[in-house]
KETORLO-618975 format. One record per residue (C-alpha): residue in one letter; x, y, z. Coordinates in nm, 4 decimals, decimal comma. Layout:
# KETORLO-618975
a; X; Y; Z;
...
END
This chain:
# KETORLO-618975
m; -5,5547; 7,5402; -4,9941;
p; -5,4725; 7,8575; -4,8018;
n; -5,6671; 7,7091; -4,5071;
i; -5,4336; 7,4048; -4,4637;
a; -5,1073; 7,5921; -4,5192;
p; -5,0567; 7,6810; -4,1504;
y; -5,1054; 7,3182; -4,0543;
a; -4,8815; 7,1774; -4,3207;
k; -4,5908; 7,3983; -4,2290;
s; -4,6468; 7,3158; -3,8612;
v; -4,6233; 6,9419; -3,9325;
i; -4,3032; 6,9951; -4,1243;
a; -4,1695; 7,2147; -3,8441;
f; -4,2571; 6,9364; -3,5978;
i; -4,0870; 6,6557; -3,7909;
v; -3,7667; 6,8203; -3,9021;
p; -3,6199; 6,9210; -3,5638;
g; -3,7241; 6,5798; -3,4211;
v; -3,5332; 6,3947; -3,6918;
i; -3,2293; 6,6159; -3,6437;
a; -3,2383; 6,5660; -3,2646;
l; -3,2761; 6,1889; -3,3048;
v; -2,9766; 6,1659; -3,5325;
a; -2,7732; 6,3819; -3,2982;
a; -2,8707; 6,1714; -2,9962;
v; -2,7718; 5,8416; -3,1606;
t; -2,4464; 5,9665; -3,3029;
a; -2,3401; 6,1711; -3,0002;
d; -2,1677; 6,0558; -2,6788;
s; -2,4962; 6,0011; -2,5009;
d; -2,5001; 5,6479; -2,3536;
a; -2,2127; 5,5560; -2,5887;
g; -2,4463; 5,6084; -2,8922;
s; -2,6175; 5,2761; -2,8244;
s; -2,9596; 5,4100; -2,7178;
i; -3,1611; 5,7294; -2,6559;
t; -3,1993; 5,8238; -2,2946;
g; -3,5066; 5,9651; -2,1223;
p; -3,3782; 6,3219; -2,1024;
e; -3,2922; 6,3105; -2,4718;
w; -3,6491; 6,2046; -2,5533;
v; -3,7772; 6,5005; -2,3499;
g; -3,5477; 6,7390; -2,5346;
i; -3,6570; 6,5996; -2,8742;
a; -4,0267; 6,6324; -2,7865;
a; -3,9801; 6,9869; -2,6599;
a; -3,7923; 7,0929; -2,9731;
c; -4,0615; 6,9427; -3,1997;
i; -4,3570; 7,0997; -3,0156;
l; -4,2065; 7,4430; -2,9701;
t; -4,0810; 7,4603; -3,3255;
a; -4,4119; 7,3476; -3,4724;
g; -4,6078; 7,5888; -3,2534;
g; -4,3846; 7,8768; -3,3434;
v; -4,4111; 7,8049; -3,7129;
y; -4,7857; 7,7641; -3,6921;
l; -4,8331; 8,1012; -3,5211;
t; -4,6050; 8,2874; -3,7567;
p; -4,8044; 8,4239; -4,0586;
n; -4,6716; 8,3905; -4,4062;
k; -4,5648; 8,7055; -4,5812;
r; -4,8128; 8,7380; -4,8649;
k; -5,0474; 8,9818; -5,0187;
p; -5,3641; 9,0380; -4,8214;
y; -5,6870; 8,9109; -4,9663;
p; -5,9558; 9,1621; -5,0533;
a; -6,1524; 9,2757; -4,7579;
t; -6,4664; 9,1451; -4,9136;
n; -6,3406; 8,7847; -4,9140;
a; -6,5442; 8,6312; -4,6356;
h; -6,3403; 8,3131; -4,6314;
h; -6,0237; 8,4952; -4,5349;
k; -6,1663; 8,7354; -4,2902;
h; -5,8904; 8,6644; -4,0382;
d; -5,6304; 8,7615; -4,2913;
t; -5,7538; 9,1160; -4,2750;
e; -5,6281; 9,1447; -3,9118;
p; -5,3144; 9,3463; -3,8706;
l; -5,0125; 9,1170; -3,8897;
t; -4,8230; 9,3032; -3,6282;
a; -5,0965; 9,2390; -3,3755;
r; -5,1088; 8,8661; -3,4399;
a; -4,7337; 8,8332; -3,4258;
a; -4,7091; 9,0303; -3,1046;
t; -4,9659; 8,8207; -2,9216;
a; -4,8946; 8,4673; -3,0506;
t; -4,5289; 8,4256; -3,1563;
p; -4,3108; 8,2549; -2,8842;
d; -3,9405; 8,3305; -2,8299;
q; -3,7949; 8,0429; -3,0316;
g; -3,4365; 8,1457; -2,9577;
a; -3,4931; 8,1219; -2,5826;
i; -3,6489; 7,7790; -2,6226;
l; -3,3614; 7,6466; -2,8307;
s; -3,1114; 7,7988; -2,5904;
a; -3,2771; 7,6238; -2,2921;
v; -3,2823; 7,2904; -2,4724;
t; -2,9178; 7,3320; -2,5700;
d; -2,8175; 7,4201; -2,2147;
y; -2,9954; 7,1103; -2,0816;
a; -2,8270; 6,8838; -2,3336;
n; -2,4860; 7,0313; -2,2618;
a; -2,5290; 6,9874; -1,8871;
y; -2,6414; 6,6246; -1,9293;
s; -2,3483; 6,5511; -2,1603;
a; -2,1047; 6,7083; -1,9120;
d; -2,2392; 6,4850; -1,6307;
k; -2,1949; 6,1780; -1,8484;
v; -1,8413; 6,2750; -1,9388;
a; -1,7542; 6,3385; -1,5733;
a; -1,8969; 6,0008; -1,4649;
q; -1,7100; 5,8162; -1,7407;
k; -1,3883; 5,9941; -1,6490;
a; -1,4305; 5,8988; -1,2829;
a; -1,4836; 5,5339; -1,3835;
d; -1,1793; 5,5429; -1,6118;
d; -0,9695; 5,6995; -1,3358;
a; -1,0750; 5,4265; -1,0897;
t; -0,9864; 5,1499; -1,3371;
l; -0,6516; 5,3122; -1,4082;
q; -0,5787; 5,3348; -1,0346;
q; -0,6551; 4,9627; -0,9910;
v; -0,4120; 4,8792; -1,2714;
k; -0,1476; 5,1018; -1,1114;
d; -0,1996; 4,9363; -0,7714;
a; -0,1693; 4,5867; -0,9242;
d; 0,1465; 4,6878; -1,1107;
a; 0,2903; 4,8345; -0,7911;
a; 0,2245; 4,5066; -0,6042;
k; 0,3916; 4,3044; -0,8792;
i; 0,6912; 4,5381; -0,8778;
a; 0,7204; 4,5062; -0,4989;
d; 0,7071; 4,1235; -0,5242;
l; 0,9725; 4,1180; -0,7954;
q; 1,1895; 4,3510; -0,5899;
a; 1,1578; 4,1188; -0,2880;
q; 1,2669; 3,8241; -0,5045;
i; 1,5632; 4,0229; -0,6371;
d; 1,6619; 4,1179; -0,2819;
a; 1,6394; 3,7528; -0,1745;
l; 1,8669; 3,6470; -0,4601;
k; 2,1142; 3,9220; -0,3738;
n; 2,1141; 3,8296; -0,0038;
p; 2,0674; 3,4496; 0,0299;
p; 2,0185; 3,3098; 0,3851;
v; 2,3382; 3,2078; 0,5556;
e; 2,3434; 2,8343; 0,6341;
p; 2,4853; 2,7502; 0,9759;
p; 2,8134; 2,5643; 0,9604;
v; 2,7889; 2,1862; 0,9792;
v; 2,9504; 2,0653; 1,2980;
v; 3,0875; 1,7136; 1,2591;
p; 3,1162; 1,5472; 1,5981;
p; 3,4395; 1,3695; 1,6671;
p; 3,4283; 0,9950; 1,6112;
v; 3,3213; 0,7975; 1,9118;
e; 3,5534; 0,5169; 1,9945;
p; 3,3632; 0,1920; 2,0488;
p; 3,3974; 0,0477; 2,3945;
p; 3,6487; -0,2305; 2,4234;
v; 3,5089; -0,5752; 2,3675;
v; 3,5099; -0,7658; 2,6919;
v; 3,5139; -1,1402; 2,6397;
p; 3,3687; -1,3075; 2,9449;
p; 3,5658; -1,6014; 3,0730;
a; 3,4381; -1,9466; 2,9900;
p; 3,2223; -2,0917; 3,2645;
a; 3,3886; -2,3395; 3,4920;
s; 3,1245; -2,5935; 3,3957;
t; 2,8485; -2,5977; 3,1400;
a; 2,6858; -2,9170; 3,2668;
v; 2,4797; -2,9846; 3,5747;
l; 2,5905; -3,3121; 3,7392;
g; 2,3523; -3,5383; 3,9284;
a; 2,2428; -3,8950; 3,9846;
s; 1,9440; -4,1187; 3,9307;
l; 1,6919; -4,1635; 4,2076;
g; 1,6782; -4,5164; 4,3423;
q; 1,9204; -4,6554; 4,5922;
a; 2,0516; -4,4370; 4,8675;
l; 2,3647; -4,2383; 4,7998;
p; 2,6828; -4,3161; 4,9909;
s; 2,6609; -3,9717; 5,1438;
s; 2,3694; -3,7375; 5,2072;
q; 2,5066; -3,4742; 4,9696;
p; 2,2208; -3,2845; 4,7987;
l; 2,1909; -3,3354; 4,4208;
a; 2,1834; -3,0492; 4,1697;
a; 2,0099; -3,2785; 3,9190;
v; 1,8225; -3,6085; 3,9378;
r; 1,7155; -3,8568; 3,6735;
y; 1,3797; -4,0330; 3,7174;
y; 1,2078; -4,3042; 3,5146;
r; 0,8432; -4,2307; 3,5904;
a; 0,6063; -3,9358; 3,5618;
p; 0,4145; -3,9556; 3,8902;
a; 0,1966; -3,6970; 4,0533;
w; 0,4250; -3,4291; 4,1932;
k; 0,2734; -3,4191; 4,5384;
g; 0,4369; -3,6750; 4,7696;
s; 0,6756; -3,8089; 4,5047;
q; 1,0512; -3,8652; 4,5227;
l; 1,0782; -3,5663; 4,2870;
e; 0,9126; -3,3380; 4,5428;
a; 1,1403; -3,4744; 4,8146;
a; 1,4495; -3,4073; 4,6012;
y; 1,3251; -3,0555; 4,5323;
a; 1,2873; -2,9995; 4,9054;
k; 1,6565; -3,0951; 4,9504;
g; 1,7688; -2,8440; 4,6890;
t; 1,7398; -3,0193; 4,3500;
r; 1,6275; -2,7877; 4,0687;
v; 1,7039; -2,9896; 3,7513;
f; 1,5052; -3,3042; 3,6680;
v; 1,5608; -3,5503; 3,3809;
l; 1,2356; -3,7435; 3,3226;
s; 1,3595; -4,0288; 3,1038;
t; 1,0391; -4,2330; 3,0863;
k; 0,9217; -4,5078; 2,8567;
d; 0,5467; -4,5290; 2,9063;
a; 0,4334; -4,1919; 3,0447;
t; 0,1365; -4,0389; 2,8610;
p; 0,1210; -3,6749; 2,7578;
d; -0,1591; -3,6111; 3,0078;
n; 0,0420; -3,7579; 3,3006;
m; 0,3494; -3,5589; 3,2030;
v; 0,1664; -3,2283; 3,1609;
a; -0,0078; -3,2711; 3,4989;
l; 0,3278; -3,3326; 3,6713;
l; 0,4966; -3,0375; 3,5046;
k; 0,2157; -2,7969; 3,5869;
a; 0,2160; -2,9039; 3,9533;
a; 0,5919; -2,8499; 3,9946;
p; 0,7355; -2,5229; 4,1322;
s; 0,8156; -2,2551; 3,8747;
d; 1,1904; -2,2559; 3,9454;
a; 1,2330; -2,6259; 3,8560;
t; 1,3727; -2,7151; 3,5109;
f; 1,2765; -3,0374; 3,3335;
f; 1,4383; -3,2357; 3,0510;
v; 1,1550; -3,4570; 2,9223;
t; 1,1500; -3,7544; 2,6827;
t; 0,9230; -4,0482; 2,6084;
y; 1,0183; -4,4061; 2,5231;
h; 1,3842; -4,3595; 2,6138;
e; 1,6394; -4,5911; 2,4489;
p; 1,4091; -4,6934; 2,1604;
d; 1,6940; -4,8392; 1,9554;
d; 1,6968; -5,1956; 2,0968;
n; 1,3156; -5,2126; 2,0766;
i; 1,3118; -5,1006; 1,7133;
k; 1,5953; -5,3393; 1,6319;
g; 1,4144; -5,6273; 1,8104;
g; 1,0838; -5,5554; 1,6345;
t; 0,8790; -5,4631; 1,9423;
l; 0,8580; -5,0984; 1,8322;
t; 0,8253; -4,9450; 1,4837;
v; 0,9871; -4,6263; 1,3677;
a; 0,6431; -4,4836; 1,2876;
t; 0,5069; -4,5587; 1,6364;
y; 0,8126; -4,4077; 1,8004;
a; 0,7795; -4,0902; 1,5912;
a; 0,4083; -4,0627; 1,6714;
r; 0,4684; -4,0920; 2,0454;
m; 0,7569; -3,8462; 2,0381;
n; 0,5613; -3,5909; 1,8398;
a; 0,2552; -3,6204; 2,0639;
m; 0,4587; -3,5685; 2,3804;
g; 0,6597; -3,2851; 2,2275;
r; 0,3477; -3,0932; 2,1294;
a; 0,1876; -3,1550; 2,4698;
v; 0,4745; -3,0008; 2,6676;
a; 0,5625; -2,7274; 2,4174;
g; 0,5260; -2,3842; 2,5727;
l; 0,5308; -2,5001; 2,9356;
r; 0,7700; -2,3014; 3,1520;
n; 1,1238; -2,4341; 3,1985;
v; 1,0517; -2,7513; 3,0010;
k; 1,2924; -2,8914; 2,7403;
f; 1,2060; -3,1866; 2,5157;
g; 1,4114; -3,4311; 2,3096;
p; 1,5079; -3,7981; 2,2611;
i; 1,7345; -4,0122; 2,4784;
h; 1,8912; -4,2977; 2,2799;
n; 2,1040; -4,5967; 2,3690;
g; 2,4513; -4,4473; 2,3483;
s; 2,6051; -4,7816; 2,2576;
a; 2,4283; -4,7684; 1,9218;
r; 2,5856; -4,5851; 1,6327;
k; 2,4859; -4,2603; 1,4613;
s; 2,3387; -4,4485; 1,1665;
a; 2,0924; -4,6201; 1,4005;
w; 1,9959; -4,2924; 1,5690;
v; 1,9270; -4,1258; 1,2347;
a; 1,7172; -4,4193; 1,1141;
d; 1,5168; -4,4419; 1,4358;
e; 1,4376; -4,0684; 1,4292;
a; 1,2758; -4,0788; 1,0853;
g; 0,9365; -3,9078; 1,1080;
c; 1,0165; -3,7189; 1,4286;
d; 0,9419; -3,3452; 1,4299;
k; 1,2830; -3,2183; 1,5361;
s; 1,1541; -2,8603; 1,5559;
l; 1,0002; -2,9683; 1,8905;
w; 1,3395; -3,0663; 2,0294;
s; 1,5521; -2,8455; 2,2538;
y; 1,8179; -3,1075; 2,3384;
w; 1,9479; -3,4459; 2,2180;
g; 2,0394; -3,7209; 2,4658;
a; 2,1759; -4,0695; 2,5189;
d; 2,2600; -4,3189; 2,7963;
r; 2,6294; -4,4175; 2,7703;
y; 2,8177; -4,6393; 3,0142;
s; 3,1879; -4,7227; 3,0445;
p; 3,1933; -5,0914; 3,1440;
n; 3,5693; -5,1095; 3,0991;
y; 3,6357; -4,7625; 3,2445;
e; 3,6803; -4,6069; 2,8979;
s; 3,7597; -4,2378; 2,9042;
p; 3,4765; -3,9919; 2,8269;
a; 3,6765; -3,8480; 2,5380;
t; 3,6333; -4,1897; 2,3720;
q; 3,2924; -4,2954; 2,5015;
f; 3,1012; -3,9653; 2,4561;
a; 3,2593; -3,8250; 2,1372;
e; 3,0044; -3,9606; 1,8873;
c; 2,7100; -3,8509; 2,1043;
r; 2,8580; -3,5032; 2,1438;
d; 2,9259; -3,4631; 1,7707;
y; 2,5771; -3,5775; 1,6643;
a; 2,4084; -3,3389; 1,9104;
k; 2,6241; -3,0549; 1,7746;
s; 2,5242; -3,1439; 1,4178;
l; 2,1621; -3,0881; 1,5195;
g; 2,2492; -2,7585; 1,6923;
l; 2,1337; -2,8986; 2,0283;
p; 2,2976; -2,9403; 2,3730;
l; 2,3818; -3,2897; 2,4928;
v; 2,2065; -3,4656; 2,7824;
l; 2,3603; -3,7882; 2,9180;
g; 2,0782; -3,9393; 3,1235;
e; 2,2791; -4,2360; 3,2487;
v; 2,6570; -4,2811; 3,2855;
g; 2,8636; -4,5075; 3,5123;
a; 3,1083; -4,7938; 3,5540;
d; 3,1416; -5,1178; 3,7479;
p; 3,1958; -5,0421; 4,1199;
a; 3,4080; -5,3543; 4,1586;
d; 3,7212; -5,1514; 4,1089;
a; 3,6712; -4,8464; 4,3263;
a; 3,9951; -4,6835; 4,2196;
k; 3,9169; -4,7048; 3,8477;
q; 3,5596; -4,5919; 3,9110;
k; 3,6838; -4,2881; 4,1013;
q; 3,9296; -4,2072; 3,8254;
l; 3,6521; -4,2295; 3,5647;
a; 3,4215; -4,0110; 3,7783;
s; 3,6902; -3,7399; 3,7922;
q; 3,7449; -3,7647; 3,4159;
i; 3,3717; -3,7284; 3,3404;
r; 3,3498; -3,4247; 3,5676;
a; 3,6434; -3,2599; 3,3913;
w; 3,4959; -3,3453; 3,0512;
a; 3,1651; -3,1845; 3,1537;
q; 3,3457; -2,8656; 3,2591;
d; 3,4767; -2,8112; 2,9033;
p; 3,2254; -2,5937; 2,7112;
a; 3,3471; -2,7437; 2,3845;
n; 3,1719; -3,0679; 2,4765;
n; 2,8321; -2,8937; 2,4743;
a; 2,6945; -3,0904; 2,7711;
a; 2,3866; -2,9653; 2,9586;
v; 2,3151; -3,2426; 3,2143;
i; 2,4984; -3,5636; 3,3096;
c; 2,3525; -3,8051; 3,5652;
w; 2,5279; -4,1069; 3,7221;
w; 2,3239; -4,4281; 3,7224;
q; 2,3049; -4,4812; 4,1005;
q; 2,1460; -4,8270; 4,0920;
t; 2,2414; -5,1949; 4,0818;
g; 2,5551; -5,2588; 3,8798;
y; 2,6727; -4,8977; 3,8578;
t; 2,6274; -4,7436; 4,2008;
f; 2,8970; -4,5236; 4,3494;
a; 3,1538; -4,7477; 4,5091;
s; 3,2084; -4,5039; 4,7905;
a; 3,1527; -4,1512; 4,9152;
d; 3,4890; -4,0629; 4,7630;
v; 3,3686; -4,1670; 4,4151;
q; 3,0463; -3,9702; 4,4645;
k; 3,2455; -3,6608; 4,5632;
a; 3,4832; -3,7051; 4,2675;
f; 3,1866; -3,6926; 4,0319;
l; 2,9543; -3,4421; 4,1984;
g; 3,2270; -3,2227; 4,3463;
END
């Protein structure tokens, strides 16, 4: 038993300071008490080893065994000698360990304080920025921007409305091509029954003399013939085109049906639609009544029309106000200008014919009558009686 005593007390001396150091390390500020750091482990190990060694080398205070006891021969050595040569300075060791721990703890505290100071400075900087922003908003509310005054321009007086004077004449006056005219006066408009090739025709000859308006009041021209003529004509010539003029007597006599007339009109209208300076519409017998015109036009596509026309004579020298009124009013009801392809009177009485020619010219000059073209039928039965009559009509 005496032989194991030094070892037993050394073991106890090793364990006890280790346990105390461990508890202190966990509960202290080291690493926030969450773990034991490397330096702390070193300090614990050093405390355990030095303490155990010191205890082991320190003899117990007891009575010496008899000198004759061979088993305890070492106990007979002087205690002062053993203590002087083997006992370490435990106080110095503990002081060194304590100094190390204090220095490590001070470093940790300084690092934590530096981190806390940095975080606090960030919070202060953020608060300062928010305060500056709020101050800017307060300053803006105290000093709102000054809006420039709204300058209202003075009212602008509209320019005076200038009403142009009514034209002296809204109609172009001409004659049919056929017999020679009493005088060689050029014609502003001509009426022609055929649709020939333009080159070498009477139409080309009239154009060469100054005619620019042509009324092609045909009965049997085909769309192909008409389109070829129109395309060959000069670009400054204007054409008023129809097909199967004066259909009323034919329909009434049974030689033409309303359906056939509508089909021919629609085919011609579509063929010439879109050609330059070309106007399309019907030319009726003006002696018929409105009821007949309406019936005969059933099935016609009136959206293709750009005028409405009739041939209206004055066999007894009736005034135009009487003879042309129904034609004028029906054309107006359709929203279209009026074309009178053939007018005239018996040349037997030259004075009455001249008077009628002057009346028709005056009637044509009134815009209220909505006339676009009026041509005198210069052929057998209605030719100009004289150059004076021609001048009275054509001017």
